Steps between C-alpha positions, in 0.01 A plus 500: 500500500634842413357706788397365838136553588435824682336531838127576499422839348356643820825433684713673237610855520413715198861482384502119520165479322628719215823300475303175485267629228792621290673161537212309339631567147759228562230236466435604140864480387490137369189566291629835371838349417333213311287752310819687413647178362186459285561846354871421453403199288371745238854626436620408151794263464703520177516122456375285211318262740242586767735469795345726764487311828168482681611757757150547639462133586852497643415799721183330624692181573782680683262691724279194555811315613657774714186667640203266449278720715559798271451308172198275554343335194230768475764774465679286241165469321468879487858539370426237234178679405696823456748307281213365290363850449839647418610224261163473323454137593164347582405612851573225748789314337785659695270568795429129537859395444643754746251403771567128452876563499481701825295223660745238373792686656315496833460123467867461407603706804293274722650183354863608481597640838879499476604585147766695318522732204535214250184328625314829469637553150398149396151544642460839332627359170248216512223740597594734213496209256163371622342846499634577154378168363161569662487836322462328162177314579356801686568726203357237262192478721463877461526462121856632463741205471869581540804309372700303756856583389495874588352411838785257563747782424321703764534214751874480432555874540282502811712226655810705428341819639385335827815577705498866394132552585551314829798717593316824419190402697710378794684833507168685504374276779815557709474874452135501602566284804781730610280808469198350680403695808536340839201533725536565867244315704394623840 
């Protein structure tokens, strides 16, 4: 948790109450950062193949792994819905995949208690592959089939981009945790 829960509002001084209210923005950082990664995916890459990693899904997965309370599946659903609107895809494709991926990460965290970076990377890689392969039938169901090969390029670039996205989100989390206010009780 980023900020410890405050004492009841009636026991707070006006200064403490104001400080607590201004500290609530920290809870929105994972969602806002994931939305920023959705917008970043619109940046053009001067490559002959569609090689943009799925940064939005990576952001959702990182925050669902590091701060599951701040990236529940319903928030991942909203981020995916924003991605659908921004990318012009049928509404619900990314929303469904992001929510299922966030829920799957919660299950993985419950099953694998003591794990390292390589186990996380393997789990994320498998989850990226499954979600990308599930995109094809969902898009075909919506009447817009997509070829598999460009999606596999995206899986490969997403696997390569995982450590970078993880490092950036971890740095943001450390910075937020360091700046969280401490509450005096009593």
